[in-house]
C-alpha positions in Angstrom: 92.9 92.5 79.7 91.0 93.6 82.9 91.1 97.2 83.9 90.9 97.4 87.7 89.6 100.5 89.4 88.9 101.4 93.0 85.4 101.7 94.3 85.7 105.5 94.3 86.9 105.5 90.7 84.0 103.2 89.7 81.4 105.5 91.3 82.9 108.5 89.5 83.3 106.9 86.1 80.1 104.9 86.0 77.7 106.9 88.2 76.9 103.9 90.4 76.7 104.5 94.2 79.1 102.8 96.7 76.2 101.1 98.3 75.1 99.5 95.0 78.6 98.4 94.2 79.0 96.7 97.6 75.6 95.1 97.3 76.5 93.7 93.9 79.8 92.4 95.4 77.9 90.8 98.3 75.4 89.2 95.9 78.2 87.8 93.8 77.5 89.9 90.7 81.0 91.5 90.9 84.3 90.2 92.2 86.5 92.4 94.4 90.2 92.4 94.7 92.1 93.8 97.7 95.6 95.3 97.4 98.1 93.8 99.9 99.7 95.7 102.7 98.8 98.7 104.9 96.9 100.7 102.3 94.3 98.0 101.4 91.9 99.2 98.8 89.1 97.3 97.1 89.3 97.1 93.3 86.8 95.8 90.8 87.1 95.0 87.1 85.7 98.0 85.2 84.8 95.8 82.1 82.9 93.5 84.4 81.0 96.4 85.9 80.1 97.9 82.5 78.8 94.5 81.3 76.7 94.2 84.5 75.2 97.6 83.8 74.4 96.6 80.2 72.9 93.3 81.2 71.6 93.6 84.8 70.5 90.4 86.6 66.8 89.9 87.0 65.7 89.9 90.6 62.8 87.6 91.5 59.5 89.3 92.2 58.1 88.3 95.6 
């Protein structure tokens, strides 16, 4: 079962910067989920983040 955490919680628990998390979201490595309503927060699946950190994607060398 997925464990969803906010970006802030992910940075604190996993030691990854906000910029890195948003870059991974933009590149499609992580999926984001937004809560509905006024207090919209971005959430990510903590298990997905941990898997990404264990097996990072290989970036092409230019």
